[in-house]
DRENDO-1510 file (C-alpha; in Angstrom, 1 decimal, always signed):
<recs>
REC; n; res; u; v; w
REC; 1; UNK; +93.6; +95.9; +125.4 .
REC; 2; UNK; +97.4; +95.8; +125.2 .
REC; 3; UNK; +100.3; +98.2; +125.2 .
REC; 4; UNK; +102.2; +98.3; +121.9 .
REC; 5; UNK; +106.0; +97.9; +122.2 .
REC; 6; UNK; +108.8; +98.6; +119.8 .
REC; 7; UNK; +112.3; +97.1; +120.4 .
REC; 8; UNK; +115.4; +99.0; +119.3 .
REC; 9; UNK; +118.7; +97.1; +119.4 .
REC; 10; UNK; +122.1; +98.8; +118.9 .
REC; 11; UNK; +123.9; +95.9; +117.3 .
REC; 12; UNK; +127.3; +97.4; +117.8 .
REC; 13; UNK; +126.7; +97.6; +121.5 .
REC; 14; UNK; +125.5; +94.0; +121.6 .
REC; 15; UNK; +128.5; +92.8; +119.6 .
REC; 16; UNK; +131.1; +94.5; +121.8 .
REC; 17; UNK; +129.5; +93.5; +125.1 .
REC; 18; UNK; +128.4; +90.0; +124.4 .
REC; 19; UNK; +131.6; +88.8; +125.9 .
REC; 20; UNK; +130.2; +89.7; +129.3 .
REC; 21; UNK; +127.3; +87.3; +128.8 .
REC; 22; UNK; +129.8; +84.6; +127.6 .
REC; 23; UNK; +131.9; +85.1; +130.8 .
REC; 24; UNK; +128.8; +85.0; +133.0 .
REC; 25; UNK; +127.5; +81.7; +131.5 .
REC; 26; UNK; +131.0; +80.2; +131.6 .
REC; 27; UNK; +131.0; +78.6; +128.1 .
REC; 28; UNK; +133.0; +80.0; +125.1 .
REC; 29; UNK; +130.5; +78.8; +122.6 .
REC; 30; UNK; +127.5; +80.6; +124.3 .
REC; 31; UNK; +125.4; +82.6; +121.9 .
REC; 32; UNK; +122.1; +84.5; +122.0 .
REC; 33; UNK; +118.9; +83.2; +120.4 .
REC; 34; UNK; +117.6; +86.6; +119.2 .
REC; 35; UNK; +114.1; +85.2; +118.7 .
REC; 36; UNK; +113.7; +84.9; +122.5 .
REC; 37; UNK; +114.5; +88.5; +123.2 .
REC; 38; UNK; +110.9; +89.5; +122.7 .
REC; 39; UNK; +109.8; +86.8; +125.2 .
REC; 40; UNK; +111.9; +88.1; +128.0 .
REC; 41; UNK; +110.9; +91.7; +127.3 .
REC; 42; UNK; +107.2; +90.7; +127.3 .
REC; 43; UNK; +107.6; +88.8; +130.6 .
REC; 44; UNK; +109.5; +91.7; +132.2 .
REC; 45; UNK; +106.9; +94.2; +131.2 .
REC; 46; UNK; +104.0; +91.9; +132.3 .
REC; 47; UNK; +105.6; +91.8; +135.8 .
REC; 48; UNK; +105.4; +95.6; +135.9 .
REC; 49; UNK; +102.0; +96.2; +134.2 .
REC; 50; UNK; +98.4; +95.1; +134.6 .
REC; 51; UNK; +97.6; +94.7; +130.9 .
REC; 52; UNK; +98.9; +92.6; +128.0 .
REC; 53; UNK; +102.0; +93.5; +126.1 .
REC; 54; UNK; +102.1; +93.4; +122.3 .
REC; 55; UNK; +105.7; +93.4; +120.8 .
REC; 56; UNK; +104.8; +95.1; +117.5 .
REC; 57; UNK; +108.2; +95.3; +115.9 .
REC; 58; UNK; +111.9; +94.8; +116.6 .
REC; 59; UNK; +114.5; +97.0; +114.9 .
REC; 60; UNK; +118.2; +95.9; +114.8 .
REC; 61; UNK; +120.9; +98.4; +113.7 .
REC; 62; UNK; +124.2; +96.9; +112.7 .
REC; 63; UNK; +127.4; +97.5; +110.7 .
REC; 64; UNK; +129.4; +95.7; +108.0 .
REC; 65; UNK; +133.1; +96.2; +107.6 .
REC; 66; UNK; +134.2; +96.9; +104.0 .
REC; 67; UNK; +137.7; +97.1; +102.6 .
REC; 68; UNK; +139.1; +95.5; +105.7 .
REC; 69; UNK; +142.1; +93.3; +105.1 .
REC; 70; UNK; +141.5; +89.6; +105.8 .
REC; 71; UNK; +137.8; +90.1; +106.6 .
REC; 72; UNK; +135.2; +87.8; +105.1 .
REC; 73; UNK; +131.6; +89.2; +105.2 .
REC; 74; UNK; +129.9; +85.8; +104.7 .
REC; 75; UNK; +129.3; +85.0; +108.4 .
REC; 76; UNK; +128.0; +88.5; +109.2 .
REC; 77; UNK; +125.7; +88.5; +106.1 .
REC; 78; UNK; +124.3; +85.2; +107.2 .
REC; 79; UNK; +123.7; +86.7; +110.7 .
REC; 80; UNK; +121.8; +89.6; +109.3 .
REC; 81; UNK; +119.8; +87.3; +107.0 .
REC; 82; UNK; +119.0; +85.2; +110.1 .
REC; 83; UNK; +117.7; +88.3; +112.0 .
REC; 84; UNK; +115.6; +89.3; +109.0 .
REC; 85; UNK; +114.2; +86.0; +107.8 .
REC; 86; UNK; +114.1; +83.9; +111.0 .
REC; 87; UNK; +113.6; +86.5; +113.7 .
REC; 88; UNK; +111.5; +88.9; +111.6 .
REC; 89; UNK; +113.5; +91.8; +112.7 .
REC; 90; UNK; +113.7; +95.1; +110.7 .
REC; 91; UNK; +117.4; +95.3; +110.0 .
REC; 92; UNK; +119.4; +98.4; +109.1 .
REC; 93; UNK; +123.0; +97.7; +108.3 .
REC; 94; UNK; +125.7; +100.4; +107.6 .
REC; 95; UNK; +129.0; +99.9; +105.9 .
REC; 96; UNK; +132.2; +100.9; +107.8 .
REC; 97; UNK; +135.1; +101.6; +105.4 .
REC; 98; UNK; +138.5; +100.5; +106.6 .
REC; 99; UNK; +140.2; +101.7; +103.5 .
REC; 100; UNK; +142.4; +98.6; +103.3 .
REC; 101; UNK; +144.3; +99.6; +106.5 .
REC; 102; UNK; +144.8; +96.8; +109.0 .
REC; 103; UNK; +145.3; +99.3; +111.9 .
REC; 104; UNK; +142.3; +101.6; +111.0 .
REC; 105; UNK; +139.6; +102.2; +113.6 .
REC; 106; UNK; +137.0; +104.1; +111.5 .
REC; 107; UNK; +134.2; +106.0; +113.2 .
REC; 108; UNK; +130.7; +105.8; +111.8 .
REC; 109; UNK; +127.8; +107.6; +113.3 .
REC; 110; UNK; +125.2; +106.3; +110.9 .
REC; 111; UNK; +124.0; +103.6; +113.3 .
REC; 112; UNK; +123.1; +105.7; +116.4 .
REC; 113; UNK; +121.7; +108.4; +114.1 .
REC; 114; UNK; +119.4; +105.9; +112.4 .
REC; 115; UNK; +118.3; +104.3; +115.6 .
REC; 116; UNK; +117.5; +107.6; +117.2 .
REC; 117; UNK; +115.7; +109.1; +114.2 .
REC; 118; UNK; +113.6; +105.9; +113.7 .
REC; 119; UNK; +112.6; +105.8; +117.4 .
REC; 120; UNK; +111.6; +109.4; +117.4 .
REC; 121; UNK; +109.9; +109.3; +114.0 .
REC; 122; UNK; +107.8; +106.4; +115.2 .
REC; 123; UNK; +107.2; +108.2; +118.5 .
REC; 124; UNK; +105.7; +111.1; +116.5 .
REC; 125; UNK; +103.1; +108.6; +115.1 .
REC; 126; UNK; +100.8; +108.5; +118.1 .
REC; 127; UNK; +99.4; +105.1; +117.2 .
REC; 128; UNK; +102.8; +103.5; +116.5 .
REC; 129; UNK; +103.9; +102.4; +120.0 .
REC; 130; UNK; +103.5; +103.0; +123.7 .
REC; 131; UNK; +106.8; +101.6; +125.1 .
REC; 132; UNK; +110.2; +101.7; +123.5 .
REC; 133; UNK; +112.4; +98.8; +124.8 .
REC; 134; UNK; +116.0; +99.9; +124.0 .
REC; 135; UNK; +119.1; +97.6; +124.0 .
REC; 136; UNK; +122.0; +100.1; +124.2 .
REC; 137; UNK; +124.5; +101.6; +126.6 .
REC; 138; UNK; +125.8; +104.8; +125.1 .
REC; 139; UNK; +124.9; +107.9; +127.2 .
REC; 140; UNK; +124.7; +109.9; +124.0 .
REC; 141; UNK; +121.2; +108.4; +123.6 .
REC; 142; UNK; +120.0; +110.4; +126.7 .
REC; 143; UNK; +118.7; +113.2; +124.5 .
REC; 144; UNK; +116.7; +110.7; +122.4 .
REC; 145; UNK; +115.2; +109.2; +125.6 .
REC; 146; UNK; +114.2; +112.6; +126.9 .
REC; 147; UNK; +112.5; +113.6; +123.7 .
REC; 148; UNK; +110.7; +110.3; +123.4 .
REC; 149; UNK; +109.3; +110.7; +126.9 .
REC; 150; UNK; +108.3; +114.2; +126.1 .
REC; 151; UNK; +106.1; +112.7; +123.4 .
REC; 152; UNK; +104.5; +110.5; +126.0 .
REC; 153; UNK; +106.4; +107.3; +125.3 .
REC; 154; UNK; +107.6; +105.0; +128.1 .
REC; 155; UNK; +111.2; +103.6; +128.1 .
REC; 156; UNK; +112.4; +100.2; +129.1 .
REC; 157; UNK; +116.2; +99.9; +129.1 .
REC; 158; UNK; +117.8; +96.5; +128.3 .
REC; 159; UNK; +121.3; +96.2; +129.7 .
REC; 160; UNK; +124.1; +93.9; +130.8 .
REC; 161; UNK; +125.2; +94.1; +134.5 .
REC; 162; UNK; +128.9; +93.5; +133.9 .
REC; 163; UNK; +129.5; +96.3; +131.4 .
REC; 164; UNK; +131.8; +99.0; +133.0 .
REC; 165; UNK; +129.8; +102.0; +131.7 .
REC; 166; UNK; +126.9; +102.6; +134.1 .
REC; 167; UNK; +126.2; +106.2; +133.1 .
REC; 168; UNK; +122.9; +105.3; +131.3 .
REC; 169; UNK; +121.4; +102.5; +133.4 .
REC; 170; UNK; +121.9; +104.5; +136.6 .
REC; 171; UNK; +119.9; +107.4; +135.3 .
REC; 172; UNK; +116.7; +105.9; +136.6 .
REC; 173; UNK; +114.8; +109.2; +136.3 .
REC; 174; UNK; +114.9; +108.7; +132.5 .
REC; 175; UNK; +113.4; +105.2; +132.7 .
REC; 176; UNK; +109.8; +104.0; +133.3 .
REC; 177; UNK; +110.6; +100.4; +134.4 .
REC; 178; UNK; +113.4; +98.6; +136.2 .
REC; 179; UNK; +116.3; +97.8; +133.8 .
REC; 180; UNK; +115.9; +94.4; +132.1 .
REC; 181; UNK; +119.4; +92.7; +132.4 .
REC; 182; UNK; +120.2; +90.1; +129.9 .
REC; 183; UNK; +122.5; +88.5; +132.5 .
REC; 184; UNK; +119.4; +87.4; +134.4 .
REC; 185; UNK; +118.1; +85.4; +131.5 .
REC; 186; UNK; +121.2; +83.6; +130.2 .
REC; 187; UNK; +119.6; +80.1; +130.1 .
REC; 188; UNK; +116.4; +81.4; +128.4 .
REC; 189; UNK; +118.4; +83.3; +125.8 .
REC; 190; UNK; +120.9; +80.5; +125.0 .
REC; 191; UNK; +121.0; +79.5; +121.4 .
REC; 192; UNK; +120.6; +75.7; +120.9 .
REC; 193; UNK; +123.6; +74.7; +118.9 .
REC; 194; UNK; +123.5; +70.9; +119.0 .
REC; 195; UNK; +124.5; +69.4; +115.7 .
REC; 196; UNK; +122.1; +67.3; +113.6 .
REC; 197; UNK; +121.6; +66.3; +109.9 .
REC; 198; UNK; +119.5; +68.6; +107.8 .
REC; 199; UNK; +118.4; +68.2; +104.2 .
REC; 200; UNK; +119.2; +71.1; +101.9 .
REC; 201; UNK; +116.1; +72.8; +100.5 .
REC; 202; UNK; +117.8; +73.4; +97.2 .
REC; 203; UNK; +119.7; +70.3; +96.2 .
REC; 204; UNK; +118.3; +67.7; +98.7 .
REC; 205; UNK; +121.7; +66.7; +100.1 .
REC; 206; UNK; +122.1; +66.1; +103.8 .
REC; 207; UNK; +124.7; +67.9; +105.9 .
REC; 208; UNK; +125.6; +68.0; +109.5 .
REC; 209; UNK; +124.8; +71.5; +110.9 .
REC; 210; UNK; +124.0; +73.3; +114.1 .
REC; 211; UNK; +121.5; +75.6; +112.3 .
REC; 212; UNK; +118.0; +75.4; +113.7 .
REC; 213; UNK; +116.2; +77.9; +111.5 .
REC; 214; UNK; +113.2; +77.0; +109.3 .
REC; 215; UNK; +115.2; +77.2; +106.1 .
REC; 216; UNK; +118.4; +75.2; +105.5 .
REC; 217; UNK; +120.8; +75.2; +102.6 .
REC; 218; UNK; +124.0; +73.2; +102.5 .
REC; 219; UNK; +127.4; +74.8; +102.4 .
REC; 220; UNK; +127.8; +74.3; +98.6 .
REC; 221; UNK; +124.4; +75.9; +97.8 .
REC; 222; UNK; +125.1; +78.8; +100.2 .
REC; 223; UNK; +128.4; +79.4; +98.5 .
REC; 224; UNK; +126.8; +79.5; +95.1 .
REC; 225; UNK; +123.6; +81.3; +96.1 .
REC; 226; UNK; +122.8; +83.9; +93.5 .
REC; 227; UNK; +119.3; +84.6; +94.6 .
REC; 228; UNK; +120.2; +87.7; +96.6 .
REC; 229; UNK; +121.6; +90.6; +94.7 .
REC; 230; UNK; +122.1; +94.4; +95.1 .
REC; 231; UNK; +119.2; +96.4; +93.6 .
REC; 232; UNK; +118.8; +100.1; +93.4 .
REC; 233; UNK; +115.5; +101.6; +94.7 .
REC; 234; UNK; +113.4; +103.2; +92.0 .
REC; 235; UNK; +112.4; +106.0; +94.4 .
REC; 236; UNK; +115.5; +107.1; +96.4 .
REC; 237; UNK; +118.3; +105.2; +94.6 .
REC; 238; UNK; +119.5; +103.4; +97.8 .
REC; 239; UNK; +121.2; +100.1; +97.2 .
REC; 240; UNK; +119.9; +97.1; +99.1 .
REC; 241; UNK; +120.4; +93.3; +98.9 .
REC; 242; UNK; +117.2; +91.6; +98.0 .
REC; 243; UNK; +115.8; +88.5; +96.3 .
REC; 244; UNK; +113.0; +90.5; +94.6 .
REC; 245; UNK; +113.1; +89.8; +90.9 .
REC; 246; UNK; +110.4; +92.1; +89.4 .
REC; 247; UNK; +111.6; +94.9; +87.1 .
REC; 248; UNK; +110.7; +97.6; +89.7 .
REC; 249; UNK; +112.2; +97.7; +93.2 .
REC; 250; UNK; +111.6; +99.9; +96.3 .
REC; 251; UNK; +113.8; +99.7; +99.3 .
REC; 252; UNK; +112.6; +98.8; +102.8 .
REC; 253; UNK; +112.6; +102.5; +104.0 .
REC; 254; UNK; +110.5; +103.6; +101.0 .
REC; 255; UNK; +108.0; +100.8; +101.5 .
REC; 256; UNK; +107.7; +101.6; +105.2 .
REC; 257; UNK; +107.2; +105.3; +104.5 .
REC; 258; UNK; +104.5; +104.5; +102.0 .
REC; 259; UNK; +102.7; +102.1; +104.4 .
REC; 260; UNK; +102.9; +104.7; +107.2 .
REC; 261; UNK; +101.5; +107.4; +105.0 .
REC; 262; UNK; +98.7; +105.2; +103.9 .
REC; 263; UNK; +97.9; +104.3; +107.6 .
REC; 264; UNK; +97.9; +108.0; +108.6 .
REC; 265; UNK; +95.7; +108.9; +105.6 .
REC; 266; UNK; +93.2; +106.2; +106.6 .
REC; 267; UNK; +92.9; +107.3; +110.3 .
</recs>
């Protein structure tokens, strides 16, 4: 028997606070290998439990600037693709409109709303998960945590020691386990970036790269990649980037809702 665990990552919080991990490690090119996050969560929980831990699913909520002067989305798109295809994360990305203003600092509440609603929706499905491991730091999530615990779910907070805002991680009465600090696992989480030659899966040419994922495409093929395109969901009309080529298309949310309804029906 094992406890089922869902991981919920506030990508905006990770992005804005990663500099503390870089400073703690002491190398400017330090980066996180997101595939290893589930490993340190599992190890941390096993140290506090007497049964096995099953990381069922990891959700990552991020943003994408649009209409931002001088901003190129290619690197960020590649990052989200890496999370989805290499780390097998469920990604939910929201556009932030800068309206062509260099000095604009737009506010977008879609990300925290999506994270909270997803966590609580899954909490309402009694067979979905037992533990929610949450990587975030905004005290606005306190209400979400309280309601998840009212539904019988246990909470593991993932934090960074050096972040100045301690209002959430010091509320130990809201948590069921000691805080898991990423700072304590810098070496384990380090992304291996040594350069090596890889053969492009599309054209066969070799290119020097620090990419270690299973799939590799050279810079020319990535630049001219037309496989991914925006498709409109036949059910809810949401637009989503996909490589699906069949005449019909259903977005991730609609596919997930259908699967969950089928599972509930079969119980």
